[in-house]
N, C-alpha and C positions, 0 to 999 in steps of 0.2 A: 263268187262275189260275196263280201260280207253282208251287204244289204239283203241279198237273197237268203242268207243264213238266218238273219234276224226275222225276216218274214216267214221263213219255213218254221222256225221255232214257234212264232206266234200262231201260225196255222195249226200246229200240233198240240199246243197247250191252251186249253180253255181258261180264260181269266176267271170265270165263275168257279171252276174246280180249284184253281190255285188259291183264290181268295178264301174259298170255303174251307181250306185246311186250317185257317186261323180265325175265321169269322163265321158265326152262325147266321146263315142267310135265309130269308123268307122270300118266296117268289111273289112278285107283283106284276102280272101281265108278262111283258117281254123283259122284265128286269128283276132284280133282287135287292133287298134292303137288309141292313143289319147295323149293329152298334160299331162305330168307327174304332179300329184298333189303334189309332194314332192320337186320340184324345178321349178323355172321360166324358161320357154322355149317358143319359138315361133313356132318351127318346131317339130312335134310329134316325140318323141323317146321312148314312153311308149307303150309296147305291152302286150296283154293278149292272152294266147294260150289255146284254148278250149281242145285240145288233151291232154295236160299235166295238165290242171287246174292250171296254174301258170301265173305269170306276171313278167315282167322284164323291167327296164328302162335302155336303153343303153346310157343315158346321165349322170345320177347320179349313175348308177350301183347298184341300189337297186332291189330286187326281192324276190319272194317266192310264197307261196300258199295263200289261202283266209285268213288263220289265220294271216300270216305275214302282209297282206294288212290292215286288220282291226286293228291289234296292232299298226302299224305305223301311219295309217290315224287318228285313234282316240286317240292315246297315251295311250293305255291300257296295263296292265300287262297280262300275259298269262292266268291266272285264270279268270280274268274279260272277256277276249276275248272268252274263252271257254264257259262261261255262257251266254254271249251275243249271240253267234252264236247258242248255243244249244236252246235258247229260240226261235230264228228265225226259226230254223229247226224243232222245236217241239220234241226235243230229251231230255229225262230225264237224268240229270247228278246227280249221287249219290255224297253225301258229303264224302270226303276222309279224313276228320280229325278225324274220330272215334267218332264224336258226334252223339247222338241220333237224327234221322231224324225229329222227332216231336219237339225236342228242337230247331233244326235249323230253322224249319218253324216258330215257335213261335218268335224266335229272329228276323227273317226277317220281320215278321208282326209288331213287336214292333218298329223296325227301320222305317218302312214305315209310321207308325202312328206318329212317331216323325217328319218325314219330312213334313207330312201334318200340324202338329202343328206349325212348323217353318214357313211354307207358310202363315198360318193364322196370325202369329205374324208379319210377314213382311207386310201384307196388313194393319194391324192395325197401325204399326209404320208409314207406308207411308201415310196413311190417316191423321194421327196426324200432320205430317210435312206440308201437303198441306192445311189442313182445320182448325186445332186447333188454337185458339187465344193464347194458351200457347206457341206455336212454333214460335212466332214473332222473338225472339232472334236467334233461330236456322235458320230461313229463312234468316235473315240478315247475319248470319255467312256464309251460303252457297253462298249467293250473293257476299260477300266480297272475297271469294276464287275463284270467276269467274266460278262457276259451273252453266251451263245453265239449263233451265227448261227441255229440252229434255234429258239431261244427268241424271237429277234427276229421270226421268221416267225409263230410260234404266237401271240404276244401282239400282233402287228401294230404294233410300235413304229414311230414316225415322227419326222420333223423338220420344224419350221416355220422357213423361211428368215428371215433378217433383212431382210425387205422389208415394205413397207406393204400391198401389194395382190396378192401372189402367189397365195394361195388364192382370194381374191375374184374375180380375173380368170378363174381356171380354172372356178370354179363358175358364174359368170355366163355363161360361154361354153357351159356344159352346159344352159342354159335355166332356171336357178334365178333367182329375183328377189332384189333387195337386201333386201326385207322378210323373205324366208325365211332369208337368211344371218344377219340380225340376230336373228330369232326363235330360230334354232338355236344361238345363242351363238358362232357362228364369226366374226362380224364386228361392228364398231361403226359407228355412223353419225356423220358429222361434217358441219358446214356450211362451205362454202368461199365466199370472197368473189371477186367478179369483179374482176380486176386493174385495169380501167379505171374502172368506176363506183363500186367499193367497196361495191356492193349485193350482198345475198345472192341468189345466182342458182340454185344447184342443190345437191342433197344427194348425198354420196358415202359409200361404206363403205370401211373398212380392216380388215385382218386383226386378229383378237383375239389370236392367238398369233404371236409373232415371236421368232426365234432361241431356240427351245426344243426340247428332246427331248420328243416327244409320246407319251403313254400313252393309247390308246383305252380308254374305260370302257364296259363292257357290262352289260346287265341279266341276270337269271337265265336268260333264254332265248338269250343270246348276241348280242342286238341292240345295236348301238352307240348309246349315248344321250348321250355327252359325251366330253370329253377332259381330261386333266391335262397340264400342261406344266412341265418342269423347266428353269429358267433356265440358259443357257450364257453365260459371260462375267460381266459385272457387272449383268445385268438384275435388277430387283426387281419383285415378290417372288420368292423362290427357287422356290416352287411356285405355279402359277396354274391353277385349275380352271375349267371352263366355268361361266358364270353359270347361275342357275336358268332352266330352259326348260320347255316343256310335257312334255319327256321326262326331264329331269334335275333332281333335287333332291339336293343334296350330302348332307344328313343322313339320307337313306334308302338310299344306294347303298353296296355293299361291293365293292371292287375284286377282280376275279378270282372272284367268286361263281359265274359261269357255268362256270368250269373246275373249281372246287373242290367243287361241291354233291354230286356222286356220291361223291367221296373222303371228304367229311365224313360222309356216311351210312355208308359202309363202315368208316371208322375209328372212328365213334362219337365224334368229337371235331372241334372247329374250333379252329384256331390263328389268333389275331388279331394282326397286326403293324401297324406304323404307316405304313410307306412303300411306294410302288409297287415299288421295287427289292427291298425285303425280301420281298415276296410273290412277285415274279418269280423270284428266286434260290431261294426255298424250293421252288417248283414245279419249277424246273430240276433241283434235286438230289433230288427225290422226295417232299418233304413237301407233297403236293398238296391237303391239307385246310386250306390257308392262305388267308386273305383279309386285305385291308387296309381300314381305314376311310379314307374320303376326308377328309384332315385328321386331326387327332389325337383328335377327340371321338367316343366311342362313344355312340350314342343309343338310345333305346327302340325306334325303328323298325329299327335294325340287329338288336337282340336278337330282336325279333318275327319277323324273317326266319329267323334262325339256329335258333330253338327248334323250327321245323318240321323241321329236319334233324338236330339232335342235342341232347343234354342236358348235354354236357360242353364247357365254354368254357375255353380256355387263352389267357390274355393274355400276349403276348410283345412288349410295347411297349419303346421305347428306355429304357435305364437312366440317364436324366438327370432333372432336376427336372420338366420338362414331361411326360416319359414316366411318371413316378411319379404325377403328378396325373391323367393320362389313365387309368392303371391303376385308380386309386381310383374315378374316374368310371365306368369300365367295369364294375367290381365292383358299384357301386350300381345302375347301369342293369340289369344282369343280375338282381340280387336283386329289383328292382321288377317287371321285365317277365316273368320266367319264372312259370309257374303254380305254385300251391302244391299239394302233395299231402298227404293226411292219413295219418300213420303211427301205429300203435298203440304206446303206451309202457306196458308192464305195470308195475303198482304192487304192492307187497306186500299180501297179503290183509288185514293188520291196519292198513293205512294209510288206509282209508276211514273215514268217520265212521259210528259206530253210530247206528241210529235212536234217537230220543229215548225214554228209559225203558228202554232195553236195557242190561243190565250186561255187563261184559267176559266173564263166564263163561257167559252165556246168560240167558234170561228168568228173572226172580225169583231170580237167583243160582245157578241150577242149571246144571251143566255140560252142554253139548250133546253128543249122541252124534255120533260121526264120520259125516259125510255128511248130517246132519240140517239141511236147508235152508241150508247154509253156502255162500255164494258162493265160487267158486274164486279170486276176486281181482278187482281193478279194472283196466280198460284205459283209459288216457287217450289220446284221439285228438288229436294235436298237429299243427299246420301245419308243413310243411317245404318249402322251395323245391325244386321238382322239377328240380333241375339240380346239376351238379358244376362249381363255379367254382374255377379254380386259376390260378397264376401261374408263368410260365416265367422263372426267374432267369437273367439274362445277366451275363457278366463286366463289371465297371465299364468304361464308355467304349467298349463294343463293341456295335454294332447287330446285329440278327439276320443280315443278309446277310454281315457281316464274319465272324461266328462260323461260319456255314455254310461259307464258302469256306476258312476257316482250319482248321476241325476239324469236319467233318460228323458224325462219330461222337459228339462232345460235344454237338452240337446235337440229334441224334436221341435221345440219352439224356435230354436236358433235356425234349424234347417228350413222351417216354413216361414220364417221372418228374417231372412238374411239382410245384410246391410247393402243397399243399392250402391253401385259403383261410385256415383258422385258423392254420396254420403261418406263412403269409405275414404275417398280422397280428401274430403273436408277434415277427417280425423288425422290421416297420416301426413298430409301436406302442411298442417299447422301444428303438429305435435311439438316441434322444437322452437316455435316462435312465441315471443311475448306479445300478445295481441293488445296489450295496453300501451305499447310504445309505437310511435309513428313508423319506425322501420318495420316492425312486425306486421302492422296493418297493411303497409304498402307491399310487403313481400307476400302476404297471404292473398292479396288481390292479384298480384302478378302470377301466382301459382294456380289460383282457382278459376279466374275468369276464362282462360282458354278451355278449361274442362266444361264449364257451364255453357260456353259458346258452341260446344258440339251438340247440345240438345236441340232438336228440331221442334219438340213439343213446347209451345210457347207458355203453356200453363206451368209445366215443370220448370222451364227456364226462369219464369217470374218468381216461382216459389224459392228457387235456389238463390236468386238475386236478393230476395228479402232475407233469406237465411244468412247470406254473406254480410249484408248490411248490418244485421243484428249482431253477428259474431264480432265484427270489428268496430261496431258503433260508428258507422259512416253514413253519409247521406246517400239514399238510394238513387237519386237522380244523377249524382256524380258517378256512381258505379255504372249506370246505364251508358253514360257518355264514354267511359272507358271500354265497356263491352262492345260498343259500336266500332271502336278503333280495332279491337281484336277481330271482330267479324269481318271488317274490311280487309284486314291483313291476312286472313286465312285463305289458303288455296281452296277453291271449290270447283266442282265439276257440275254444279247445279244447272238445271234447265228450267226455263221459265215458260209457262203456258198462260196465254191470255184467253179467257173464256167470255163469250158474249151471252146474252140471254138465250134460253133454249129456242132452237129453230126447228122447223119441220125437217125431218131427216132427208126427205126426198128433195126438198128445196136446197138443202145444204149440198147434197151430192150433185145436183144439177149445176150448181154454181162452181164446182171444182173443175179446173182444167184437166184435160186428159194427160197422162204421162206414160212412161214406157212399161214394157213387159207384161203387166198384169191388167191393163185396161180392159182387155176383152173378157176378163173374169168378173169385173165389177158389176155388170148388169145382172149376172146370175146371182150374186150375193144379195143385191137389192131385191131381186125377185123372191129369193128365199125369205128375206126379212118380211116383205109385204105379205107373202103367203102365210108365214107364221102369225103375223098380226091379224090377218083377216080370217084366220081359221076359226076364231071364236071358241077356241078350246076344244074343237072337235077331234076326238082321238084318231079317227080314220085318216086325217090329213097329216099326222105326225110321222116324219121319217127321221130317225135318229142319226143315220149315217150320211146325211146329205153333204155334198161338196168336199168329201175327204180328199179326193184326188187333187182337186184344185188347191186345197190348203197345203198339201205336200209340196206342190210346185212353188207356192209362195215361200214356204219355209226354205226350200233349196236356194231360192234366189236371195233371200235375206241372209242366210248363213254364208252363201258365196260372197256377198258384198262384205260381210264382216271378216271373212277369212282374208280377203284381199286388202281390207282397210280396217285393222283392229281398232283404230282410234274412233271409228263410228259407233262402237259399243256404247260410248258415253251418251249418244243421242237416243238410243233405243231401250236402255236398261230401265228407264222410268216408265216405259210404255208396256213392255212385254216381259214375261218371266218364263221359266222352263215349263211351267204347267200349261202354257198356251200352245205348246207344240204337239202336233198329232204324231209326228214321226219319231221313232225311238232314236235313230241315229242323229237326226237334226236336233232333237232335244239335248242329247249328250254333247254334241258339238257346241250348242249355245251355252250349256253349262260350263264347258271348258273355256270358251272365249270370255264369258262374263267373269269367271273366277280369275283368269289371268288379268283382265282389266282391273278388277277390284284390288288384286295384289299390287299391281303397279301404282294404282291411285293411292293406296294406303301406305306404300313404301316407295317413295320416289327414288331411293337408292337402287331399286331393282330395274329402273328404266333401261340402264345400259347392260344389264345381265341377260344373257340369252336364255329364254324360257323354254322348257321342254315342249315338244309338239303334242298334237292330239294323240289319244291312245292308239296304238297300232291297229287295233280291231276296227277303227273307224276310217282307215285310209281310203277304202273304197268309197265311202260317203264323201270324204274330202274331195276326191277326184270328181264325183258326180256334181257336187254343188259348184265346183270350179268350172266345169263344162257349162253349167247352167248360166253362170254370169258371163263367161267368155262369149257365149252365143247370143247375148242380149244387148251388148253395147251400152253399158250403164253410163250415166252422166259423170261430170267432173265437178269438183268444187262445191259451191252452194247447191247446185242441182243434185249432186250425189247425196248430200245431207238430206235434202228434201225427199229424195227418192227412198232412202233407207227409213226415214221417219214414217212416210206414207205406207211403206210395205209392212213395218211393224204394227202400225195402227190398224191396217186391214186384217192382219192376223189376229190381233187382239179382238177386233170387232167380230170376226168369224167365230172365235172361241166363245165370246159372250152370247152370240146368237145360238151356238150349239147348246150352251147351258140353258138358254131361254127355252129352246125346244124341249130339252130334257125335263125341265121343271114343269112346263105345260103338260107334258105327257104324264108326269108323276102326279100332278094335281088331279088330272082327269081320272087316273086310276084310284086315287084316294077318295074322290067323290063317288066313283062307281062302287067301291067297297064300303063306303060309309065311315071312313077313318077321319073323323073330324079333327083330331089332333094333328095328323099329318097334313091335312088341308091347310090349317092355320099356319103351321110351321113353314110349309113350302110356299105359301102365299107371301109370307114375310120375305123369304129368300127371293121370290120373284120380283117383289116390289123393289128390293135393294138392287137386284141385278138390272132392272129396267132403269133405275136412276143412274146407274153406272153407264148404261148404254146411251141415255139421253145426254149425259155429260160428255161422252166420247163424240157423239154426233154434233154437239154444240160447239166443240173446239174449232175455232176459225183458223188458227195456225199455232204451230209450236216453234219457238225460237230457241236456238242453242247458244 
């Protein structure tokens, strides 16, 4: 069973040891603390708990188990993480794709041989650039582009001589076969004719790259998977990349990602440029969070890799027509590929509809007394792309590497002050319009209002409305009327929550009707909460691992409901997120379900397209959660919606209570050791958390 494999791995790998490989940890009682590896901080807010084998940062609010840490720290997919940790733990992981195990082993061995072949090719190319007389022009070109000798070494730049079989002869002499050379994309096969008979006699291979400056392309782990070649002389095309091979797929690879990944996480930003030299020069001068797309097209697969490292994408593509088109494509791919988050948008208390039969001044025309069953207001939960996408504006006709070498301070300022996406659209959407003419004003309004309408932050929305009014010299009130029409016409999957004044949590719970499956667990959660509240901060009462088994049951039931009814994801994605799951497999299944929902929501054209299923390694978990739901007789219709919302709310509450327990414990430890700074910092976090808990308990109902 795959679930047992996951648990076996977690039992064999201590999260403290794994985290300690990249974070300097200091022990505090039954836990450890250190500087968070996922955001810049001076005072430690990152904690690892041995009792729960979990970690949490109270600064950036990330957390999870050892799988979550490795995935985030190394930017790996779940399947890659599973195999990485299984290898470290000495645990055998069976192939879940249905392929013959012997076939899988042979395929893996063949890939490993291709990697070795690429490494040997890299050494040969690199030697040619440094030592060959034929590489004089290549060395002159490298020098003209401002690439230093140290950078040549770091990136392993090389040269492919203007010969037909120089590399092939070298690699064949090392024991590789013609078939391997062709499979690796280093050679092509041709048929030669016998000079006397004119009959086809034998097959030979010739070098794929000739008379080109060579850029080795590596994967995230630094393994050479392909090459890019820049033509010298009159060769065409100007840039030639390796063909698709078992190791290399152009649309999935980001150049320099192996060298940039740590800097991306530290800077909280990725800068995407268009060319190899742009990326190399950026790294050479210190902007190490830079990568290049292979070719000019940014794809969904590129963004899926980057979103594991950062939520801020800065596009710095060439300022020509092709670069502008690539920038627009990059924006759209980022908007489609990043997850959505649900943000609360408060509405005025008078803006919601009164129940039928209720007059404005209260029932039967009588004025309500202050506080008499009056909701404090409405909160609209709106979807928002969980990313910051912006554009680095370059001087006309100047590529990134040229700007960096001419004026690095100007480049650095542009990187740290990129143009926000909406401001970028203000520029490009109005560039061809005469804003003094009525048509230009109307067209600018038509183009920009839908963009402004996507902003859930009302302060930003108001600011851009004022900017538009100033730009076209129009009445702001008239623009707001047009904005309301746009908002009404936009498709939304928003959920609305009506909150009353804070109530005593136990009274709220007592007033709730009992429902299915998890009712018998509710009293225990309430008991935990009351115990935590009444503990008075006494360390001896704190148990960090309370109710884990019950929580896993709740997670199985919720995921089972969502697997059977994917449309229910819309009702829970504003309540719960992947960090609220204690189970490794349930967390990954929720990530899969939520990602598919977000893709369908952002691209209606995908509604009719059959989406790929969960990762094969999670099939056992899928079967388990399915059994959980089938044995519980869930409700239908509105009852099912209510049930899934209540289940997600309980999981969220349990996670918040767990964090409450952890913070209480950490504050006690800080008091005991006299760490006043930690006491103040953690107390602020505790106050914020308890406000969130009070808000959750005071929600009388959620409407979809």
